[in-house]
N, C-alpha and C positions, 0 to 999 in steps of 0.2 A: 794776612796772606805774606809769604817768605818770597820776595821779588827775584831770587839767584835761581839756579838750576843745577841738580845733584845730579853725578854721572856716577854708578859705580860700576866699577870695574872686576869683571868675575874671570880667573883664568879657566881653560877649559882642557888643559894640560891631562887633568886628572881624573877626565870625565869617566871614564871607566869605573873607576873608583868608589865617585860622588854620585854619580847616576841612580843605585840605587835606594840613598838618602832621602834623595829626592823625586823620587819617580812617583811615591803613594800621596804627593801634591798634586798631583796631575788629574785633572778633569777626564771625563769618559774619552773624549773626543781625541784630546791629547793624548791618551795613552795609546788608542787606536792609531793615532798618526806614527808615533814613536815606532810602533810594532811593524810598521811596513815598509819603517827602512831596513835596507836587506844588508847593509855594511855596519856591524856593530860599533866604531866609532861613528858616525853618524847617529845613528840612533840614541847612542848613549848623549853623543852632546846635543842632540833635541830636549831629551827629558833631563838634564841639567840645567839648559838653558831655561825652559820653562819652569823648571821647581825653582829657580834661584829669581828669576822675575816676578813670582809668585812672593816668595819668602819675602823681596826686598818690598814692594808695594804692601802688600802683609803689615810688615813694620811698621810703612809708614801710616798705616792707613789704623793701625793697633786693631787688627782682626786678624783671622786664620786663613793660611794662605791657599785653605781648599776653599774658601766662602767667596773666594774672586770669582766675578764672573767677569767675560770681556761681553764685547761688540765687536761688529768689522764692518767698516764704511765699504761702500760703493768698488772702491780699491784695494780694499783689504787690511786698511789698517785697523790695529787692536786697538780699543777705549774699554775705559772701566762701565761696566753697564750699569746704568742708573745711577751713576757717580760722576760728576762732573769737580769734584773739589781739586783731582790730580790728576794731571796730565804726563804720559807717559810715551816712552818709543825705544826701541832695541834695536841692538845691531850686533853681528858677529861676523869677524875675521881673522883669520889664523885659528892660535889658540885664546884666543880673545873673544869677551861677551862684554858687550856695555848694555845699562840701564838709564837711561835720560830722565830724571824726574822735576816737574815744577808745577806749580799751582797759579803759573799766570795763563800760560794760555797754550794752545794746542802745540805740540813741539815736533819736530824730526831730527835723530842724531843718525849718523853717518860713522863706520868705522874702517879701516882698511889696514893691511899687512902692506905695506911697501917694499916690493919686489920688480925686478926685472919685467918690463913692458917693450917689447920688442916693437909692437907696432902701434905704441905711445901716437906717435905725431899722426898717425892714419885713424883711428880713433876721435882725437882731437878735433881732425877736418873735417870729419864726418859728423860730431855729433856737439860739439860745444861752439861757444859763440866765436865770431870771428876774432874780437882782442883774444877771448883765452886760447885758441889755436894758434894765433901768433907767439904767445907765449913758450907753448909745449915745443913749436919748431924750432923757435930761436934757441931754448934751454941747451944747454952742454950735454954731453954723456952722463956727467957725473953728477948733474942735477934732474935729470930731466923724469927721470922715474916718480922723486921726492915729488916735484912740482906736479904732474900729473897726479897723485892720489892726492896730494891738498887739493886741487881743483875740484876731483871727483866727489871726496865727501861732502866739500861746504856745499855743492851740486845736488847732490843725492839728499843731505839734511834737508835742505829746502822742499825738494821734492816730497818727500815723506811729512815735513809739517803743514804742505798744503794738503796732505791725505788725497793728490791726485798721482801722488807714484810716477811711472816711466809713459804716463800717459800724456804728460804736459813735456816737450820738447824742450831737451838739454839745452837746444841753443837760445832758446826763446827768452834766457839771462844770463846777466856775466856776473861773476864775482873775482873779487881782488886774489891775487896770488902772488907768490916769492917774495924771498928776506925782506925784514923791516916794513912790511905789508901789512897792518892789523886785517883780521876777517870780514869784512863788509859786502853790502850786494854796490855794485856799480849799476846796473839798469836791470829790471826788472817788466818783462813785457809779453805780451801776449797770453794771457790779459796782462796786461796793464796793472803796477799798483808801483806805490811810491816807497822807495829803497829807506828811507829814512825810517819806517812804520816794523820794519824789518830787523831783528837783531843777529846776529852769524857772530858765532866763536868756535876757534879751533883750539884742539888740544892734544897733548901726545903722552898718551898712559904710560907706554915702554918704548923704549929705543924699536927702529924700525916700525911702528904706527901711528897713522896720524887718525884725526876724530877731528867734528865737528857738529856744533847744534844749531839748528835754526828755529825761532819763532817772530811771528806778525804780534810783537810789543817788545816791554822792555824787559830782558831779562837777567840784568847784572851780570853779577862773576859766576864762573861755573865753580863747581867744588869738585874735584875729583875723590873718589873711596874707593878703597878696595874691599871687595864682598870675599871674606878669608884672607889668604894670605896671599901676597904677589907672588907669580910665578920666580923660583929658585932665592927665596928669601926669605929668614925666618921671622917670628917677630906678630905684633899685632899689623891689623890695617894700616896702611898710609891713607893720607889725602894731604891737596895738595888745590891750589886754583889761580884760575886763567881768565885773565879778562879778555 
């Protein structure tokens, strides 16, 4: 069993051109859902995202992407049907998609494009834990957006890892944040859990994007890999790791 996590990153900038290549890999229900999008950009991004996810999983499992079958939890989290050898989770924001893979335990991943958030303090006060909300309220105008999304990605990665999604209150647990403070859980409550049993890792695939992965297990290092070429760059896919 490989103890680490691979995070595959795919640029959605060329979705219109690439969607046609990946669309034949979709299942009938995925193709039907893609067809329901009224906006071409969203339809192409969905088809590319599902096709790339199938391709990444198939490469790891050494099978045909079209043979991949998904099942969904009560709260909509996907997993491989009849196969618990590999755990995965997907997120996208802006022009990037990420797919996290591990053999260790169910995992959650979140990615966010850091952008101006006029109501960051209000959102934090309403939904974050008391300690997190205070950090956001105290942030400088120059740092508040990055701090907000740093906390948000770490929290959503946890919610996705549990499989409960937003049925669980965002304020029921607290994550670390801020310069020089490694990603970790400070408190997990309602229901109570031991933060020491969880792993939380942060990553930055490109400038102005932040992400996080979470799992209730020791997941070691996170390795970032590009599926296809990084946006605006030439050459082969790159990779780097984050503790």
